[in-house]
CHARMM internal coordinates of N, CA and C (Angstrom, degrees):
IC EDIT
DIST 1 N 1 CA 1.4530
DIST 1 CA 1 C 1.5338
ANGL 1 N 1 CA 1 C 110.79
DIST 1 C 2 N 1.3193
ANGL 1 CA 1 C 2 N 115.88
DIHE 1 N 1 CA 1 C 2 N -36.60
DIST 2 N 2 CA 1.4665
ANGL 1 C 2 N 2 CA 119.87
DIHE 1 CA 1 C 2 N 2 CA -178.89
DIST 2 CA 2 C 1.5229
ANGL 2 N 2 CA 2 C 110.89
DIHE 1 C 2 N 2 CA 2 C -58.39
DIST 2 C 3 N 1.3213
ANGL 2 CA 2 C 3 N 116.70
DIHE 2 N 2 CA 2 C 3 N -44.04
DIST 3 N 3 CA 1.4622
ANGL 2 C 3 N 3 CA 120.53
DIHE 2 CA 2 C 3 N 3 CA -177.83
DIST 3 CA 3 C 1.5208
ANGL 3 N 3 CA 3 C 112.48
DIHE 2 C 3 N 3 CA 3 C -67.49
DIST 3 C 4 N 1.3233
ANGL 3 CA 3 C 4 N 117.86
DIHE 3 N 3 CA 3 C 4 N -22.90
DIST 4 N 4 CA 1.4702
ANGL 3 C 4 N 4 CA 121.87
DIHE 3 CA 3 C 4 N 4 CA -177.99
DIST 4 CA 4 C 1.5254
ANGL 4 N 4 CA 4 C 112.65
DIHE 3 C 4 N 4 CA 4 C -82.32
DIST 4 C 5 N 1.3326
ANGL 4 CA 4 C 5 N 118.00
DIHE 4 N 4 CA 4 C 5 N -12.19
DIST 5 N 5 CA 1.4654
ANGL 4 C 5 N 5 CA 120.67
DIHE 4 CA 4 C 5 N 5 CA 179.36
DIST 5 CA 5 C 1.5239
ANGL 5 N 5 CA 5 C 110.30
DIHE 4 C 5 N 5 CA 5 C -68.21
DIST 5 C 6 N 1.3358
ANGL 5 CA 5 C 6 N 116.90
DIHE 5 N 5 CA 5 C 6 N 139.39
DIST 6 N 6 CA 1.4740
ANGL 5 C 6 N 6 CA 119.19
DIHE 5 CA 5 C 6 N 6 CA 175.37
DIST 6 CA 6 C 1.5263
ANGL 6 N 6 CA 6 C 110.51
DIHE 5 C 6 N 6 CA 6 C -63.38
DIST 6 C 7 N 1.3124
ANGL 6 CA 6 C 7 N 116.74
DIHE 6 N 6 CA 6 C 7 N 146.41
DIST 7 N 7 CA 1.4641
ANGL 6 C 7 N 7 CA 121.82
DIHE 6 CA 6 C 7 N 7 CA -176.66
DIST 7 CA 7 C 1.5236
ANGL 7 N 7 CA 7 C 113.20
DIHE 6 C 7 N 7 CA 7 C -56.45
DIST 7 C 8 N 1.3321
ANGL 7 CA 7 C 8 N 118.20
DIHE 7 N 7 CA 7 C 8 N -33.48
DIST 8 N 8 CA 1.4579
ANGL 7 C 8 N 8 CA 119.62
DIHE 7 CA 7 C 8 N 8 CA -176.26
DIST 8 CA 8 C 1.5258
ANGL 8 N 8 CA 8 C 113.55
DIHE 7 C 8 N 8 CA 8 C -72.63
DIST 8 C 9 N 1.3371
ANGL 8 CA 8 C 9 N 117.66
DIHE 8 N 8 CA 8 C 9 N -15.24
DIST 9 N 9 CA 1.4690
ANGL 8 C 9 N 9 CA 119.39
DIHE 8 CA 8 C 9 N 9 CA 177.40
DIST 9 CA 9 C 1.5284
ANGL 9 N 9 CA 9 C 112.69
DIHE 8 C 9 N 9 CA 9 C -121.38
DIST 9 C 10 N 1.3212
ANGL 9 CA 9 C 10 N 116.99
DIHE 9 N 9 CA 9 C 10 N -1.60
DIST 10 N 10 CA 1.4638
ANGL 9 C 10 N 10 CA 120.70
DIHE 9 CA 9 C 10 N 10 CA -178.45
DIST 10 CA 10 C 1.5322
ANGL 10 N 10 CA 10 C 109.98
DIHE 9 C 10 N 10 CA 10 C -73.22
DIST 10 C 11 N 1.3443
ANGL 10 CA 10 C 11 N 117.17
DIHE 10 N 10 CA 10 C 11 N 126.82
DIST 11 N 11 CA 1.4735
ANGL 10 C 11 N 11 CA 118.76
DIHE 10 CA 10 C 11 N 11 CA 175.99
DIST 11 CA 11 C 1.5328
ANGL 11 N 11 CA 11 C 109.58
DIHE 10 C 11 N 11 CA 11 C -71.75
DIST 11 C 12 N 1.3038
ANGL 11 CA 11 C 12 N 116.18
DIHE 11 N 11 CA 11 C 12 N 162.80
DIST 12 N 12 CA 1.4588
ANGL 11 C 12 N 12 CA 119.06
DIHE 11 CA 11 C 12 N 12 CA 176.30
DIST 12 CA 12 C 1.5292
ANGL 12 N 12 CA 12 C 108.28
DIHE 11 C 12 N 12 CA 12 C -62.54
DIST 12 C 13 N 1.3102
ANGL 12 CA 12 C 13 N 116.69
DIHE 12 N 12 CA 12 C 13 N 157.53
DIST 13 N 13 CA 1.4636
ANGL 12 C 13 N 13 CA 119.50
DIHE 12 CA 12 C 13 N 13 CA -179.89
DIST 13 CA 13 C 1.5186
ANGL 13 N 13 CA 13 C 110.67
DIHE 12 C 13 N 13 CA 13 C -64.08
DIST 13 C 14 N 1.3158
ANGL 13 CA 13 C 14 N 116.85
DIHE 13 N 13 CA 13 C 14 N -34.99
DIST 14 N 14 CA 1.4706
ANGL 13 C 14 N 14 CA 120.13
DIHE 13 CA 13 C 14 N 14 CA 178.59
DIST 14 CA 14 C 1.5267
ANGL 14 N 14 CA 14 C 110.75
DIHE 13 C 14 N 14 CA 14 C -61.87
DIST 14 C 15 N 1.3247
ANGL 14 CA 14 C 15 N 116.82
DIHE 14 N 14 CA 14 C 15 N -44.65
DIST 15 N 15 CA 1.4625
ANGL 14 C 15 N 15 CA 120.80
DIHE 14 CA 14 C 15 N 15 CA 178.19
DIST 15 CA 15 C 1.5222
ANGL 15 N 15 CA 15 C 110.50
DIHE 14 C 15 N 15 CA 15 C -66.03
DIST 15 C 16 N 1.3170
ANGL 15 CA 15 C 16 N 117.23
DIHE 15 N 15 CA 15 C 16 N -39.18
DIST 16 N 16 CA 1.4667
ANGL 15 C 16 N 16 CA 120.68
DIHE 15 CA 15 C 16 N 16 CA 178.20
DIST 16 CA 16 C 1.5280
ANGL 16 N 16 CA 16 C 110.67
DIHE 15 C 16 N 16 CA 16 C -62.90
DIST 16 C 17 N 1.3391
ANGL 16 CA 16 C 17 N 117.63
DIHE 16 N 16 CA 16 C 17 N -39.95
DIST 17 N 17 CA 1.4607
ANGL 16 C 17 N 17 CA 121.30
DIHE 16 CA 16 C 17 N 17 CA 178.12
DIST 17 CA 17 C 1.5261
ANGL 17 N 17 CA 17 C 110.85
DIHE 16 C 17 N 17 CA 17 C -64.29
DIST 17 C 18 N 1.3226
ANGL 17 CA 17 C 18 N 116.97
DIHE 17 N 17 CA 17 C 18 N -43.29
DIST 18 N 18 CA 1.4681
ANGL 17 C 18 N 18 CA 120.87
DIHE 17 CA 17 C 18 N 18 CA 179.99
DIST 18 CA 18 C 1.5260
ANGL 18 N 18 CA 18 C 110.11
DIHE 17 C 18 N 18 CA 18 C -63.86
DIST 18 C 19 N 1.3245
ANGL 18 CA 18 C 19 N 116.56
DIHE 18 N 18 CA 18 C 19 N -45.40
DIST 19 N 19 CA 1.4662
ANGL 18 C 19 N 19 CA 121.06
DIHE 18 CA 18 C 19 N 19 CA 179.60
DIST 19 CA 19 C 1.5202
ANGL 19 N 19 CA 19 C 110.55
DIHE 18 C 19 N 19 CA 19 C -62.83
DIST 19 C 20 N 1.3326
ANGL 19 CA 19 C 20 N 116.70
DIHE 19 N 19 CA 19 C 20 N -43.52
DIST 20 N 20 CA 1.4692
ANGL 19 C 20 N 20 CA 121.02
DIHE 19 CA 19 C 20 N 20 CA 179.12
DIST 20 CA 20 C 1.5244
ANGL 20 N 20 CA 20 C 110.45
DIHE 19 C 20 N 20 CA 20 C -61.33
DIST 20 C 21 N 1.3144
ANGL 20 CA 20 C 21 N 117.85
DIHE 20 N 20 CA 20 C 21 N -49.14
DIST 21 N 21 CA 1.4683
ANGL 20 C 21 N 21 CA 121.47
DIHE 20 CA 20 C 21 N 21 CA -178.69
DIST 21 CA 21 C 1.5253
ANGL 21 N 21 CA 21 C 111.06
DIHE 20 C 21 N 21 CA 21 C -62.12
DIST 21 C 22 N 1.3158
ANGL 21 CA 21 C 22 N 116.65
DIHE 21 N 21 CA 21 C 22 N -39.26
DIST 22 N 22 CA 1.4650
ANGL 21 C 22 N 22 CA 120.63
DIHE 21 CA 21 C 22 N 22 CA -178.25
DIST 22 CA 22 C 1.5230
ANGL 22 N 22 CA 22 C 113.52
DIHE 21 C 22 N 22 CA 22 C -73.55
DIST 22 C 23 N 1.3227
ANGL 22 CA 22 C 23 N 117.15
DIHE 22 N 22 CA 22 C 23 N -8.20
DIST 23 N 23 CA 1.4632
ANGL 22 C 23 N 23 CA 119.32
DIHE 22 CA 22 C 23 N 23 CA 178.37
DIST 23 CA 23 C 1.5319
ANGL 23 N 23 CA 23 C 111.79
DIHE 22 C 23 N 23 CA 23 C -77.39
DIST 23 C 24 N 1.3368
ANGL 23 CA 23 C 24 N 116.63
DIHE 23 N 23 CA 23 C 24 N -11.02
DIST 24 N 24 CA 1.4596
ANGL 23 C 24 N 24 CA 121.17
DIHE 23 CA 23 C 24 N 24 CA 178.54
DIST 24 CA 24 C 1.5239
ANGL 24 N 24 CA 24 C 109.63
DIHE 23 C 24 N 24 CA 24 C -97.02
DIST 24 C 25 N 1.3528
ANGL 24 CA 24 C 25 N 116.19
DIHE 24 N 24 CA 24 C 25 N 170.48
DIST 25 N 25 CA 1.4617
ANGL 24 C 25 N 25 CA 118.54
DIHE 24 CA 24 C 25 N 25 CA 176.79
DIST 25 CA 25 C 1.5287
ANGL 25 N 25 CA 25 C 109.57
DIHE 24 C 25 N 25 CA 25 C -66.69
DIST 25 C 26 N 1.2955
ANGL 25 CA 25 C 26 N 116.58
DIHE 25 N 25 CA 25 C 26 N 166.86
DIST 26 N 26 CA 1.4599
ANGL 25 C 26 N 26 CA 122.83
DIHE 25 CA 25 C 26 N 26 CA -170.90
DIST 26 CA 26 C 1.5337
ANGL 26 N 26 CA 26 C 112.35
DIHE 25 C 26 N 26 CA 26 C -58.93
DIST 26 C 27 N 1.3168
ANGL 26 CA 26 C 27 N 117.67
DIHE 26 N 26 CA 26 C 27 N -45.97
DIST 27 N 27 CA 1.4729
ANGL 26 C 27 N 27 CA 120.37
DIHE 26 CA 26 C 27 N 27 CA -178.60
DIST 27 CA 27 C 1.5231
ANGL 27 N 27 CA 27 C 111.46
DIHE 26 C 27 N 27 CA 27 C -64.25
DIST 27 C 28 N 1.3229
ANGL 27 CA 27 C 28 N 115.93
DIHE 27 N 27 CA 27 C 28 N -44.54
DIST 28 N 28 CA 1.4631
ANGL 27 C 28 N 28 CA 120.60
DIHE 27 CA 27 C 28 N 28 CA 179.90
DIST 28 CA 28 C 1.5223
ANGL 28 N 28 CA 28 C 110.01
DIHE 27 C 28 N 28 CA 28 C -64.76
DIST 28 C 29 N 1.3147
ANGL 28 CA 28 C 29 N 116.59
DIHE 28 N 28 CA 28 C 29 N -43.01
DIST 29 N 29 CA 1.4673
ANGL 28 C 29 N 29 CA 122.15
DIHE 28 CA 28 C 29 N 29 CA 178.71
DIST 29 CA 29 C 1.5273
ANGL 29 N 29 CA 29 C 110.42
DIHE 28 C 29 N 29 CA 29 C -58.56
DIST 29 C 30 N 1.3080
ANGL 29 CA 29 C 30 N 116.70
DIHE 29 N 29 CA 29 C 30 N -44.55
DIST 30 N 30 CA 1.4641
ANGL 29 C 30 N 30 CA 120.94
DIHE 29 CA 29 C 30 N 30 CA 179.76
DIST 30 CA 30 C 1.5233
ANGL 30 N 30 CA 30 C 111.12
DIHE 29 C 30 N 30 CA 30 C -61.56
DIST 30 C 31 N 1.3276
ANGL 30 CA 30 C 31 N 116.70
DIHE 30 N 30 CA 30 C 31 N -47.27
DIST 31 N 31 CA 1.4627
ANGL 30 C 31 N 31 CA 120.45
DIHE 30 CA 30 C 31 N 31 CA 179.71
DIST 31 CA 31 C 1.5268
ANGL 31 N 31 CA 31 C 111.62
DIHE 30 C 31 N 31 CA 31 C -62.52
DIST 31 C 32 N 1.3080
ANGL 31 CA 31 C 32 N 116.21
DIHE 31 N 31 CA 31 C 32 N -37.67
DIST 32 N 32 CA 1.4596
ANGL 31 C 32 N 32 CA 120.96
DIHE 31 CA 31 C 32 N 32 CA -179.32
DIST 32 CA 32 C 1.5273
ANGL 32 N 32 CA 32 C 111.62
DIHE 31 C 32 N 32 CA 32 C -70.15
DIST 32 C 33 N 1.3164
ANGL 32 CA 32 C 33 N 116.82
DIHE 32 N 32 CA 32 C 33 N -47.41
DIST 33 N 33 CA 1.4638
ANGL 32 C 33 N 33 CA 120.10
DIHE 32 CA 32 C 33 N 33 CA -178.35
DIST 33 CA 33 C 1.5261
ANGL 33 N 33 CA 33 C 112.00
DIHE 32 C 33 N 33 CA 33 C -70.86
DIST 33 C 34 N 1.3379
ANGL 33 CA 33 C 34 N 116.73
DIHE 33 N 33 CA 33 C 34 N -25.26
DIST 34 N 34 CA 1.4568
ANGL 33 C 34 N 34 CA 121.05
DIHE 33 CA 33 C 34 N 34 CA 178.49
DIST 34 CA 34 C 1.5303
ANGL 34 N 34 CA 34 C 111.38
DIHE 33 C 34 N 34 CA 34 C -64.26
DIST 34 C 35 N 1.3007
ANGL 34 CA 34 C 35 N 117.27
DIHE 34 N 34 CA 34 C 35 N -26.10
DIST 35 N 35 CA 1.4688
ANGL 34 C 35 N 35 CA 121.76
DIHE 34 CA 34 C 35 N 35 CA 179.48
DIST 35 CA 35 C 1.5273
ANGL 35 N 35 CA 35 C 112.49
DIHE 34 C 35 N 35 CA 35 C -74.12
DIST 35 C 36 N 1.3062
ANGL 35 CA 35 C 36 N 117.74
DIHE 35 N 35 CA 35 C 36 N -16.78
DIST 36 N 36 CA 1.4709
ANGL 35 C 36 N 36 CA 123.84
DIHE 35 CA 35 C 36 N 36 CA 179.20
DIST 36 CA 36 C 1.5236
ANGL 36 N 36 CA 36 C 113.55
DIHE 35 C 36 N 36 CA 36 C 49.17
DIST 36 C 37 N 1.3254
ANGL 36 CA 36 C 37 N 116.90
DIHE 36 N 36 CA 36 C 37 N 56.83
DIST 37 N 37 CA 1.4634
ANGL 36 C 37 N 37 CA 119.13
DIHE 36 CA 36 C 37 N 37 CA 179.14
DIST 37 CA 37 C 1.5356
ANGL 37 N 37 CA 37 C 110.59
DIHE 36 C 37 N 37 CA 37 C -66.33
DIST 37 C 38 N 1.3268
ANGL 37 CA 37 C 38 N 117.40
DIHE 37 N 37 CA 37 C 38 N 141.61
DIST 38 N 38 CA 1.4680
ANGL 37 C 38 N 38 CA 120.80
DIHE 37 CA 37 C 38 N 38 CA -175.32
DIST 38 CA 38 C 1.5273
ANGL 38 N 38 CA 38 C 114.87
DIHE 37 C 38 N 38 CA 38 C -74.63
DIST 38 C 39 N 1.3197
ANGL 38 CA 38 C 39 N 117.97
DIHE 38 N 38 CA 38 C 39 N -18.36
DIST 39 N 39 CA 1.4620
ANGL 38 C 39 N 39 CA 120.19
DIHE 38 CA 38 C 39 N 39 CA -177.88
DIST 39 CA 39 C 1.5238
ANGL 39 N 39 CA 39 C 110.21
DIHE 38 C 39 N 39 CA 39 C -141.99
DIST 39 C 40 N 1.3172
ANGL 39 CA 39 C 40 N 115.48
DIHE 39 N 39 CA 39 C 40 N 166.63
DIST 40 N 40 CA 1.4613
ANGL 39 C 40 N 40 CA 120.81
DIHE 39 CA 39 C 40 N 40 CA 178.03
DIST 40 CA 40 C 1.5302
ANGL 40 N 40 CA 40 C 110.16
DIHE 39 C 40 N 40 CA 40 C -63.43
DIST 40 C 41 N 1.3177
ANGL 40 CA 40 C 41 N 116.45
DIHE 40 N 40 CA 40 C 41 N -41.53
DIST 41 N 41 CA 1.4727
ANGL 40 C 41 N 41 CA 120.03
DIHE 40 CA 40 C 41 N 41 CA 179.53
DIST 41 CA 41 C 1.5277
ANGL 41 N 41 CA 41 C 111.00
DIHE 40 C 41 N 41 CA 41 C -61.72
DIST 41 C 42 N 1.3243
ANGL 41 CA 41 C 42 N 117.19
DIHE 41 N 41 CA 41 C 42 N -42.43
DIST 42 N 42 CA 1.4706
ANGL 41 C 42 N 42 CA 118.86
DIHE 41 CA 41 C 42 N 42 CA 178.88
DIST 42 CA 42 C 1.5233
ANGL 42 N 42 CA 42 C 110.87
DIHE 41 C 42 N 42 CA 42 C -70.65
DIST 42 C 43 N 1.3330
ANGL 42 CA 42 C 43 N 118.06
DIHE 42 N 42 CA 42 C 43 N -28.49
DIST 43 N 43 CA 1.4576
ANGL 42 C 43 N 43 CA 120.49
DIHE 42 CA 42 C 43 N 43 CA 175.67
DIST 43 CA 43 C 1.5259
ANGL 43 N 43 CA 43 C 109.85
DIHE 42 C 43 N 43 CA 43 C -67.93
DIST 43 C 44 N 1.3122
ANGL 43 CA 43 C 44 N 116.85
DIHE 43 N 43 CA 43 C 44 N -38.36
DIST 44 N 44 CA 1.4608
ANGL 43 C 44 N 44 CA 119.98
DIHE 43 CA 43 C 44 N 44 CA 177.87
DIST 44 CA 44 C 1.5256
ANGL 44 N 44 CA 44 C 110.41
DIHE 43 C 44 N 44 CA 44 C -66.12
DIST 44 C 45 N 1.3236
ANGL 44 CA 44 C 45 N 117.46
DIHE 44 N 44 CA 44 C 45 N -39.70
DIST 45 N 45 CA 1.4656
ANGL 44 C 45 N 45 CA 120.63
DIHE 44 CA 44 C 45 N 45 CA 175.33
DIST 45 CA 45 C 1.5260
ANGL 45 N 45 CA 45 C 110.62
DIHE 44 C 45 N 45 CA 45 C -63.65
DIST 45 C 46 N 1.3149
ANGL 45 CA 45 C 46 N 116.38
DIHE 45 N 45 CA 45 C 46 N -42.32
DIST 46 N 46 CA 1.4664
ANGL 45 C 46 N 46 CA 120.87
DIHE 45 CA 45 C 46 N 46 CA 179.38
DIST 46 CA 46 C 1.5248
ANGL 46 N 46 CA 46 C 110.89
DIHE 45 C 46 N 46 CA 46 C -63.11
DIST 46 C 47 N 1.3297
ANGL 46 CA 46 C 47 N 117.22
DIHE 46 N 46 CA 46 C 47 N -35.49
DIST 47 N 47 CA 1.4636
ANGL 46 C 47 N 47 CA 119.62
DIHE 46 CA 46 C 47 N 47 CA -179.78
DIST 47 CA 47 C 1.5313
ANGL 47 N 47 CA 47 C 110.78
DIHE 46 C 47 N 47 CA 47 C -64.15
DIST 47 C 48 N 1.3273
ANGL 47 CA 47 C 48 N 116.92
DIHE 47 N 47 CA 47 C 48 N -34.90
DIST 48 N 48 CA 1.4617
ANGL 47 C 48 N 48 CA 119.73
DIHE 47 CA 47 C 48 N 48 CA 176.57
DIST 48 CA 48 C 1.5258
ANGL 48 N 48 CA 48 C 110.64
DIHE 47 C 48 N 48 CA 48 C -66.94
DIST 48 C 49 N 1.3242
ANGL 48 CA 48 C 49 N 116.92
DIHE 48 N 48 CA 48 C 49 N -39.10
DIST 49 N 49 CA 1.4655
ANGL 48 C 49 N 49 CA 120.91
DIHE 48 CA 48 C 49 N 49 CA 177.78
DIST 49 CA 49 C 1.5246
ANGL 49 N 49 CA 49 C 111.15
DIHE 48 C 49 N 49 CA 49 C -66.28
DIST 49 C 50 N 1.3233
ANGL 49 CA 49 C 50 N 116.09
DIHE 49 N 49 CA 49 C 50 N -44.65
DIST 50 N 50 CA 1.4703
ANGL 49 C 50 N 50 CA 120.40
DIHE 49 CA 49 C 50 N 50 CA 179.79
DIST 50 CA 50 C 1.5207
ANGL 50 N 50 CA 50 C 109.61
DIHE 49 C 50 N 50 CA 50 C -62.54
DIST 50 C 51 N 1.3229
ANGL 50 CA 50 C 51 N 116.28
DIHE 50 N 50 CA 50 C 51 N -43.76
DIST 51 N 51 CA 1.4619
ANGL 50 C 51 N 51 CA 120.23
DIHE 50 CA 50 C 51 N 51 CA 179.97
DIST 51 CA 51 C 1.5219
ANGL 51 N 51 CA 51 C 111.16
DIHE 50 C 51 N 51 CA 51 C -60.83
DIST 51 C 52 N 1.3284
ANGL 51 CA 51 C 52 N 117.27
DIHE 51 N 51 CA 51 C 52 N -44.25
DIST 52 N 52 CA 1.4679
ANGL 51 C 52 N 52 CA 119.04
DIHE 51 CA 51 C 52 N 52 CA -179.78
DIST 52 CA 52 C 1.5285
ANGL 52 N 52 CA 52 C 110.97
DIHE 51 C 52 N 52 CA 52 C -67.86
DIST 52 C 53 N 1.3371
ANGL 52 CA 52 C 53 N 118.03
DIHE 52 N 52 CA 52 C 53 N -36.35
DIST 53 N 53 CA 1.4693
ANGL 52 C 53 N 53 CA 120.70
DIHE 52 CA 52 C 53 N 53 CA 176.93
DIST 53 CA 53 C 1.5242
ANGL 53 N 53 CA 53 C 111.43
DIHE 52 C 53 N 53 CA 53 C -64.06
DIST 53 C 54 N 1.3166
ANGL 53 CA 53 C 54 N 116.84
DIHE 53 N 53 CA 53 C 54 N -42.12
DIST 54 N 54 CA 1.4694
ANGL 53 C 54 N 54 CA 120.73
DIHE 53 CA 53 C 54 N 54 CA 178.09
DIST 54 CA 54 C 1.5214
ANGL 54 N 54 CA 54 C 109.97
DIHE 53 C 54 N 54 CA 54 C -63.41
DIST 54 C 55 N 1.3204
ANGL 54 CA 54 C 55 N 116.65
DIHE 54 N 54 CA 54 C 55 N -41.25
DIST 55 N 55 CA 1.4613
ANGL 54 C 55 N 55 CA 120.93
DIHE 54 CA 54 C 55 N 55 CA 179.16
DIST 55 CA 55 C 1.5250
ANGL 55 N 55 CA 55 C 110.92
DIHE 54 C 55 N 55 CA 55 C -61.01
DIST 55 C 56 N 1.3287
ANGL 55 CA 55 C 56 N 117.10
DIHE 55 N 55 CA 55 C 56 N -45.22
DIST 56 N 56 CA 1.4637
ANGL 55 C 56 N 56 CA 121.62
DIHE 55 CA 55 C 56 N 56 CA 179.79
DIST 56 CA 56 C 1.5290
ANGL 56 N 56 CA 56 C 110.41
DIHE 55 C 56 N 56 CA 56 C -62.75
DIST 56 C 57 N 1.3298
ANGL 56 CA 56 C 57 N 117.03
DIHE 56 N 56 CA 56 C 57 N -45.67
DIST 57 N 57 CA 1.4664
ANGL 56 C 57 N 57 CA 120.70
DIHE 56 CA 56 C 57 N 57 CA -179.59
DIST 57 CA 57 C 1.5238
ANGL 57 N 57 CA 57 C 110.57
DIHE 56 C 57 N 57 CA 57 C -61.82
DIST 57 C 58 N 1.3224
ANGL 57 CA 57 C 58 N 117.28
DIHE 57 N 57 CA 57 C 58 N -42.59
DIST 58 N 58 CA 1.4670
ANGL 57 C 58 N 58 CA 120.09
DIHE 57 CA 57 C 58 N 58 CA 179.50
DIST 58 CA 58 C 1.5222
ANGL 58 N 58 CA 58 C 111.43
DIHE 57 C 58 N 58 CA 58 C -63.80
DIST 58 C 59 N 1.3375
ANGL 58 CA 58 C 59 N 116.60
DIHE 58 N 58 CA 58 C 59 N -38.91
DIST 59 N 59 CA 1.4624
ANGL 58 C 59 N 59 CA 119.50
DIHE 58 CA 58 C 59 N 59 CA 177.82
DIST 59 CA 59 C 1.5257
ANGL 59 N 59 CA 59 C 111.15
DIHE 58 C 59 N 59 CA 59 C -66.97
DIST 59 C 60 N 1.3260
ANGL 59 CA 59 C 60 N 117.02
DIHE 59 N 59 CA 59 C 60 N -42.55
DIST 60 N 60 CA 1.4686
ANGL 59 C 60 N 60 CA 120.21
DIHE 59 CA 59 C 60 N 60 CA 178.14
DIST 60 CA 60 C 1.5237
ANGL 60 N 60 CA 60 C 110.73
DIHE 59 C 60 N 60 CA 60 C -63.94
DIST 60 C 61 N 1.3094
ANGL 60 CA 60 C 61 N 115.86
DIHE 60 N 60 CA 60 C 61 N -41.04
DIST 61 N 61 CA 1.4636
ANGL 60 C 61 N 61 CA 120.08
DIHE 60 CA 60 C 61 N 61 CA 179.47
DIST 61 CA 61 C 1.5294
ANGL 61 N 61 CA 61 C 109.94
DIHE 60 C 61 N 61 CA 61 C -62.94
DIST 61 C 62 N 1.3163
ANGL 61 CA 61 C 62 N 116.21
DIHE 61 N 61 CA 61 C 62 N -41.53
DIST 62 N 62 CA 1.4647
ANGL 61 C 62 N 62 CA 120.50
DIHE 61 CA 61 C 62 N 62 CA 178.35
DIST 62 CA 62 C 1.5152
ANGL 62 N 62 CA 62 C 111.86
DIHE 61 C 62 N 62 CA 62 C -63.18
DIST 62 C 63 N 1.3378
ANGL 62 CA 62 C 63 N 117.78
DIHE 62 N 62 CA 62 C 63 N -40.80
DIST 63 N 63 CA 1.4637
ANGL 62 C 63 N 63 CA 121.50
DIHE 62 CA 62 C 63 N 63 CA 178.27
DIST 63 CA 63 C 1.5210
ANGL 63 N 63 CA 63 C 110.70
DIHE 62 C 63 N 63 CA 63 C -66.02
DIST 63 C 64 N 1.3346
ANGL 63 CA 63 C 64 N 116.48
DIHE 63 N 63 CA 63 C 64 N -37.84
DIST 64 N 64 CA 1.4634
ANGL 63 C 64 N 64 CA 120.32
DIHE 63 CA 63 C 64 N 64 CA 177.91
DIST 64 CA 64 C 1.5291
ANGL 64 N 64 CA 64 C 110.26
DIHE 63 C 64 N 64 CA 64 C -64.56
DIST 64 C 65 N 1.3140
ANGL 64 CA 64 C 65 N 116.35
DIHE 64 N 64 CA 64 C 65 N -42.95
DIST 65 N 65 CA 1.4558
ANGL 64 C 65 N 65 CA 120.16
DIHE 64 CA 64 C 65 N 65 CA -179.41
DIST 65 CA 65 C 1.5297
ANGL 65 N 65 CA 65 C 110.24
DIHE 64 C 65 N 65 CA 65 C -64.59
DIST 65 C 66 N 1.3323
ANGL 65 CA 65 C 66 N 116.77
DIHE 65 N 65 CA 65 C 66 N -37.52
DIST 66 N 66 CA 1.4741
ANGL 65 C 66 N 66 CA 120.17
DIHE 65 CA 65 C 66 N 66 CA 179.47
DIST 66 CA 66 C 1.5338
ANGL 66 N 66 CA 66 C 109.63
DIHE 65 C 66 N 66 CA 66 C -63.90
DIST 66 C 67 N 1.3322
ANGL 66 CA 66 C 67 N 118.21
DIHE 66 N 66 CA 66 C 67 N -42.80
DIST 67 N 67 CA 1.4617
ANGL 66 C 67 N 67 CA 122.01
DIHE 66 CA 66 C 67 N 67 CA 179.82
DIST 67 CA 67 C 1.5219
ANGL 67 N 67 CA 67 C 111.14
DIHE 66 C 67 N 67 CA 67 C -68.18
DIST 67 C 68 N 1.3052
ANGL 67 CA 67 C 68 N 116.56
DIHE 67 N 67 CA 67 C 68 N -35.02
DIST 68 N 68 CA 1.4608
ANGL 67 C 68 N 68 CA 121.80
DIHE 67 CA 67 C 68 N 68 CA -177.04
DIST 68 CA 68 C 1.5360
ANGL 68 N 68 CA 68 C 110.72
DIHE 67 C 68 N 68 CA 68 C -64.83
DIST 68 C 69 N 1.3268
ANGL 68 CA 68 C 69 N 117.12
DIHE 68 N 68 CA 68 C 69 N -34.22
DIST 69 N 69 CA 1.4584
ANGL 68 C 69 N 69 CA 120.38
DIHE 68 CA 68 C 69 N 69 CA -177.02
DIST 69 CA 69 C 1.5182
ANGL 69 N 69 CA 69 C 113.32
DIHE 68 C 69 N 69 CA 69 C -89.45
DIST 69 C 70 N 1.3270
ANGL 69 CA 69 C 70 N 118.80
DIHE 69 N 69 CA 69 C 70 N -6.09
DIST 70 N 70 CA 1.4785
ANGL 69 C 70 N 70 CA 119.98
DIHE 69 CA 69 C 70 N 70 CA -179.58
DIST 70 CA 70 C 1.4992
ANGL 70 N 70 CA 70 C 111.72
DIHE 69 C 70 N 70 CA 70 C -79.04
END
COOR INIT
IC SEED 1 N 1 CA 1 C
IC BUILD
């Protein structure tokens, strides 16, 4: 969508990256911006990686908690 914006209203890529990162919760935003992706497209790819990593950690944590209470 960013690339489809007309040049006269398109924000800079840096501003678009900041706005995109800030659309997530604080922890996710921090993890995403910590990766310092060079472009908006790479930031979007990184967000998918961060999301899948968080999902895996939450599942592992849940399995650990289940074993802890048995």
